N, C-alpha and C positions, 0 to 999 in steps of 0.2 A: 416550601416544597422539598421533599426528600431528594437527595442527590441521585439515587439509583433510577427512579422513574425518568428523571430529566436526562441522565446519561443514556439510558436505554432508548428514549425517544430520539435524541440527537444522533445516536449511533445508527439507529434504524433509518433515520432520514438521510444521513450523509452516505451511508454504505452504498446505495445504488449509484450515487454520483461519482464516487471515487473508485468503484470497482473496475471499470474499463481502463482508466489511465494506469492504475496500479498493476492490473493484470498485464497490460501491454508492456509496461516497464519491466516487470519481472520476467516475462517470456522472452522479450528481445534481449535482455541482459544475459540470461542463461544461454540462449541459442548463440549469441555472439561469442561468449567465452568458450563454449563447447566447440563451436565451429573452428575457432582458432586453435585451441589446444588439442582436441581429439581428432579433428578432421584435417588439420593442417592448412586451413584456408588463410589467405593473407588478409591483412588489415583492410586493404582496398576492396577485396572481395566481399567482406561483411560490413562495409561502411554503412550501407543502407539500414542495417539493424541498429547501429549506434545512432544514426540520424533519427530513427523512430524512438529509440530508447530515451534520448535526451530532449526530444521535442523540437529538434532543429527545423523540422518541416513547417513549424509555425512562424518562422522568421525571427530575426534578431530582437524584435520588440517584444513578442509574446513568449519566446522561449524561457526567459527567466521567471516569468509568472507561472508557466507550466511546471517548471522544476520546483518552485516555491510551493505552489498549491498541492502538487503531488506529494511533496515531503510533509507538508502540514497535514494533509489528509491521512497519510500513513500514520503519522504520530498520533493524530486524534483517534483513529481506529484502534491503535495499540493501547492507548491510555484508557479510553472508555471501555474497550473490551476486557482489559485487564482488571479494571475496577469492578465490572460486573461479574467476572469470573471469580475474583477474590471474595466478593460479597456472597455469591452463590455457594462457594466452598465453605465459608464461615457459617452460613445458615444450615447447610447440610451437616456440617460437623456438630453444630449446636443441637439440631433435631435428633441426631444419632445418639447423643449423650442422654437425651431426655427419655 
């Protein structure tokens, strides 16, 4: 089986699963940093954002798994997306020369 159809299928299957955790992590991280730097809020005032960002609300047992799976999900999306984009670019370039 070719790699591209497999990557595309796995990418499409995993994307909806990792979307919400990655989006939550990105939004809470940005809002946390901007709240501290631009709006002058203290660390205590924005601690709830970091609690959500790091998955602390899941408890000490599940938090490491959340962080691990979130990171692996992001890396998987980046790798498979990059491979598909590169292959698409190469096909487009090849067909333009023809």
